[in-house]
C-alpha positions as CSV (number, residue, x, y, z in Angstrom):
1,M,55.5,81.3,110.5
2,F,57.6,79.5,107.9
3,K,57.1,75.8,108.1
4,Y,60.8,75.1,108.7
5,S,61.3,77.7,111.4
6,D,60.7,78.1,115.1
7,S,62.1,81.6,115.2
8,N,61.8,84.8,113.2
9,K,63.6,83.2,110.3
10,R,61.6,83.0,107.1
11,Y,64.0,80.5,105.5
12,Y,65.2,77.0,106.2
13,T,68.3,77.5,108.4
14,L,71.0,74.9,108.9
15,D,70.7,75.3,112.7
16,Y,67.0,74.5,112.5
17,F,67.7,71.5,110.3
18,Y,70.4,70.0,112.6
19,K,68.4,70.6,115.8
20,H,65.4,68.7,114.3
21,K,67.4,65.9,112.7
22,F,69.8,65.2,115.6
23,N,67.8,66.6,118.6
24,S,71.0,68.6,119.5
25,K,73.1,71.6,118.7
26,V,75.5,70.6,115.9
27,F,78.5,72.5,114.7
28,K,81.0,71.9,111.9
29,V,84.7,71.7,112.7
30,S,86.6,73.1,109.7
31,L,89.7,71.1,108.6
32,N,92.6,71.6,106.2
33,A,93.7,68.2,105.0
34,G,96.5,69.5,102.8
35,F,94.8,68.8,99.5
36,T,95.4,70.8,96.4
37,C,93.1,71.4,93.4
38,P,92.9,70.3,89.8
39,N,92.4,73.9,88.9
40,K,95.8,74.8,90.5
41,D,98.1,71.9,89.6
42,G,97.5,72.0,85.9
43,K,95.1,69.0,85.5
44,V,92.3,71.2,84.3
45,G,93.7,74.7,84.9
46,V,96.4,76.8,86.6
47,G,96.1,79.6,89.1
48,G,92.8,78.5,90.5
49,C,89.6,80.4,90.6
50,I,90.4,84.1,90.5
51,Y,88.8,84.8,94.0
52,C,90.5,81.9,95.7
53,S,92.8,82.7,98.6
54,K,96.1,81.1,99.4
55,S,94.3,79.0,102.0
56,G,92.1,77.5,99.3
57,S,88.9,79.2,100.7
58,G,89.7,77.6,104.1
59,E,90.3,80.7,106.1
60,Y,88.7,79.3,109.2
61,A,89.9,75.7,108.8
62,G,92.7,74.3,111.0
63,D,96.4,74.7,110.5
64,K,97.5,72.4,107.7
65,H,100.8,71.9,109.5
66,D,99.0,70.2,112.3
67,N,97.6,66.7,112.0
68,L,93.8,66.3,111.6
69,V,93.2,65.2,115.1
70,T,95.1,68.2,116.5
71,Q,93.2,70.5,114.2
72,F,89.9,69.0,115.2
73,N,90.5,69.1,118.9
74,T,91.8,72.7,118.8
75,I,88.7,74.0,117.0
76,K,86.3,71.7,118.9
77,N,87.5,72.9,122.3
78,M,86.9,76.5,121.3
79,M,83.4,75.8,120.1
80,L,82.6,73.8,123.2
81,K,82.9,76.9,125.4
82,K,79.8,78.2,123.6
83,W,78.0,74.9,123.1
84,P,79.1,72.4,125.7
85,K,76.7,69.7,124.8
86,A,77.0,69.9,121.0
87,K,77.7,67.2,118.5
88,Y,80.2,67.6,115.7
89,I,80.5,67.3,111.9
90,G,84.0,67.1,110.4
91,Y,84.2,69.7,107.6
92,F,86.9,69.1,105.0
93,Q,86.9,72.7,103.8
94,A,90.1,73.9,102.2
95,N,90.8,73.3,98.5
96,T,89.4,70.2,96.8
97,N,88.8,67.4,99.3
98,T,88.2,64.4,97.0
99,Y,91.2,65.2,94.9
100,A,93.7,62.5,96.1
101,P,94.2,58.7,95.8
102,L,91.4,56.7,97.4
103,D,93.6,55.3,100.2
104,V,94.6,58.8,101.2
105,L,91.0,60.0,101.3
106,K,90.0,57.0,103.4
107,E,92.7,57.5,105.9
108,K,91.8,61.2,106.4
109,Y,88.0,60.7,106.5
110,E,88.1,57.7,108.8
111,T,90.5,59.4,111.2
112,I,87.8,62.1,111.9
113,L,84.9,59.6,112.0
114,K,86.6,57.7,114.8
115,L,86.6,60.7,117.1
116,D,84.0,60.9,119.9
117,G,80.9,62.9,119.2
118,V,81.4,63.0,115.4
119,I,78.1,62.3,113.7
120,G,79.0,63.1,110.1
121,L,81.3,64.6,107.4
122,N,80.9,67.5,105.1
123,I,83.3,67.3,102.1
124,A,83.9,70.4,99.9
125,T,85.0,69.6,96.4
126,R,84.5,70.3,92.7
127,P,82.2,68.4,90.3
128,D,85.1,67.4,88.1
129,A,87.1,65.9,91.0
130,I,85.2,62.8,92.2
131,S,86.3,59.6,90.6
132,D,84.0,56.6,90.2
133,E,85.9,54.6,92.8
134,C,85.6,57.6,95.1
135,L,81.8,57.7,94.4
136,D,81.6,54.0,95.4
137,Y,83.4,54.7,98.7
138,L,81.3,57.8,99.4
139,E,78.1,55.7,98.9
140,E,79.4,53.2,101.4
141,L,80.3,56.0,103.8
142,S,76.9,57.6,103.6
143,K,75.3,54.4,104.9
144,R,77.2,54.6,108.2
145,T,77.4,58.4,108.9
146,Y,75.7,61.6,107.9
147,L,77.6,62.5,104.7
148,T,77.2,65.7,102.7
149,I,79.1,66.6,99.6
150,E,79.5,70.4,98.9
151,L,79.9,71.2,95.3
152,G,81.3,74.5,94.1
153,L,79.3,75.9,91.2
154,Q,79.2,79.7,91.8
155,T,77.2,80.6,88.7
156,I,75.3,78.9,85.9
157,H,76.5,81.4,83.3
158,D,79.2,80.2,81.1
159,K,80.7,83.6,80.3
160,T,81.1,84.3,84.1
161,S,82.4,80.8,84.7
162,K,85.2,81.3,82.2
163,L,86.0,84.8,83.5
164,I,86.5,83.4,87.1
165,N,88.5,80.4,85.7
166,R,86.2,77.6,87.1
167,C,87.5,75.2,84.4
168,H,84.4,73.0,84.4
169,T,81.1,73.1,82.5
170,L,77.6,73.3,83.8
171,K,76.9,69.9,82.4
172,C,79.8,68.5,84.4
173,F,78.2,69.9,87.5
174,E,74.7,68.6,86.6
175,D,76.1,65.1,85.9
176,M,77.9,64.9,89.2
177,V,74.7,66.0,91.1
178,L,72.9,63.1,89.4
179,K,75.6,60.6,90.2
180,L,75.7,61.6,93.9
181,R,71.9,61.5,94.2
182,K,71.6,58.1,92.5
183,R,73.7,56.9,95.5
184,N,71.5,58.9,97.9
185,I,74.3,61.2,98.9
186,N,73.3,64.7,100.2
187,V,74.4,67.6,98.0
188,V,75.0,71.2,99.0
189,V,75.9,73.8,96.3
190,H,77.9,76.9,96.7
191,I,77.0,80.1,94.7
192,I,78.5,83.6,94.7
193,N,76.5,86.8,94.3
194,G,78.3,89.9,92.9
195,L,80.6,88.1,90.5
196,P,82.1,90.6,87.9
197,Y,79.6,91.9,85.4
198,E,76.7,89.7,86.5
199,T,73.3,91.3,86.8
200,K,70.7,90.8,89.5
201,E,68.7,88.8,87.0
202,M,71.6,86.5,86.3
203,M,72.1,85.8,90.0
204,I,68.4,84.9,90.4
205,E,68.6,82.6,87.4
206,T,71.3,80.6,89.1
207,V,69.0,80.0,92.1
208,K,66.0,79.2,89.9
209,Y,68.1,76.6,88.1
210,L,69.2,75.0,91.4
211,S,65.7,75.0,92.8
212,N,64.8,72.5,90.1
213,L,67.7,70.1,90.8
214,D,67.7,67.4,93.4
215,I,69.9,69.2,95.9
216,Q,69.5,69.3,99.7
217,G,71.3,72.6,100.6
218,I,72.8,75.8,99.3
219,K,75.5,78.2,100.4
220,I,75.0,81.8,99.3
221,H,78.2,83.9,99.4
222,M,78.9,87.6,98.6
223,L,82.0,88.0,96.4
224,S,85.0,88.9,98.6
225,I,88.0,90.5,97.0
226,L,90.9,89.3,99.0
227,K,94.5,90.4,99.2
228,G,96.9,88.5,97.0
229,T,94.3,87.0,94.6
230,I,94.0,87.3,90.9
231,L,90.6,89.0,91.5
232,E,92.4,91.8,93.4
233,K,94.6,92.6,90.4
234,M,91.5,92.5,88.1
235,Y,89.6,94.9,90.4
236,E,92.5,97.3,90.6
237,K,92.6,97.4,86.8
238,E,88.9,97.3,85.8
239,H,87.1,98.6,88.9
240,F,84.0,96.5,88.1
241,K,80.9,97.3,90.1
242,M,80.6,95.7,93.5
243,L,77.2,95.1,95.1
244,T,76.2,97.5,97.8
245,R,75.0,96.2,101.1
246,D,71.4,97.1,100.3
247,E,71.7,95.5,96.8
248,Y,73.0,92.3,98.3
249,I,70.2,92.1,100.8
250,D,67.6,92.7,98.1
251,I,69.1,90.1,95.8
252,V,69.3,87.5,98.6
253,C,65.7,88.0,99.6
254,D,64.6,87.6,95.9
255,E,66.7,84.4,95.7
256,L,65.1,83.0,98.9
257,E,61.7,83.6,97.4
258,Y,62.6,81.5,94.3
259,L,64.4,78.8,96.3
260,R,62.5,75.6,96.8
261,E,61.3,75.6,100.4
262,D,62.9,72.3,101.4
263,I,66.4,73.3,100.4
264,V,68.4,74.0,103.6
265,V,70.3,77.4,103.6
266,H,73.7,76.6,105.0
267,R,75.1,80.1,104.5
268,I,73.6,83.4,103.4
269,T,76.6,85.7,103.4
270,G,80.3,85.7,103.2
271,D,82.6,85.6,106.3
272,P,86.1,86.8,105.2
273,K,89.0,87.5,107.5
274,V,89.2,91.3,108.0
275,S,92.9,91.3,107.6
276,D,92.6,89.8,104.1
277,L,89.6,91.8,102.8
278,V,89.9,94.5,100.1
279,E,86.2,94.9,99.3
280,P,83.4,95.1,100.2
281,N,84.0,96.4,103.7
282,W,80.3,96.1,104.7
283,L,80.8,92.3,104.8
284,I,82.6,92.6,108.1
285,K,79.3,93.2,109.9
286,K,77.8,89.8,109.3
287,V,75.2,89.8,112.1
288,T,73.7,93.0,111.0
289,I,73.4,91.7,107.4
290,L,71.6,88.6,108.6
291,N,69.3,90.7,110.8
292,D,68.5,93.0,107.8
293,I,67.7,90.0,105.6
294,D,65.2,88.9,108.3
295,K,63.7,92.4,108.4
296,E,63.3,92.7,104.7
297,M,61.6,89.3,104.4
298,K,59.2,90.4,107.2
299,R,58.6,93.7,105.4
300,R,57.7,91.9,102.3
301,N,55.6,89.4,104.2
302,S,57.6,86.8,102.3
303,Y,59.1,83.3,102.8
304,Q,61.5,80.9,101.2
305,G,59.9,79.3,98.1
306,I,57.0,81.7,97.8
307,K,57.8,82.3,94.1
308,Y,59.2,78.8,93.4
309,Q,57.9,77.3,90.2
310,K,58.6,73.7,89.4
311,K,60.0,73.3,85.9
312,D,58.2,70.8,83.6
């Protein structure tokens, strides 16, 4: 059995991590605080990342027209039907959630932290959108709650990064990881498999790189082509190759083998809204994808980190 598992999972799941850290079921309540993004408003770019939806990748977050407490309670009450004794983490998900004046950030974060049962915050953002004064506040925040900063990276490959319009460099990302970790703030990194024209080897290289950084978690997504995005127009024009379901499972299992064993896997596939999805249709059956990843790891008699090599 994998050392960070008490089930058939051969990788370090978020559920296992939370249960052992907090001695309880923990779920994240996804919020939309109404932020924008420096890659949309012209500060570093316009149009946003080519795959980003109108909701700013916050499809399952609350309704931005509701205040944060209403959003939180609406989602929490639905989740409590399944897990009545759970604890909660406020997840600032949509768009770039450190991209605002500090007094605005404080008001939004503290509003959620005051709610009963909230044990922490997850804040999704970009590596180029955390000011020094924000870093100081986050450090203070991390000393009184369980704080995680989620950084979008998607790929280490500069050509792909430019193609998808990320508008920040790998060095910018690496520097921000160092700044956060110097303050002992937990870092989770988002990556995407199946980005246009990337090979299997390129995707695995991204994971190998991250395994040698001081990060605490990873989110692995499959590229979703969503209606109304720049990516949809690009796909209609170029018909670049999309990963098949079997290819995705094979790549994820390889990535897990190269992923350092103590990095928590927060997500291992995408979860798009069916009504917005153009391709790939196989993403809809999330549970079967997860099951088949488990089966393939068992077939290989493999575990997370089995091929990890520390870089000198």
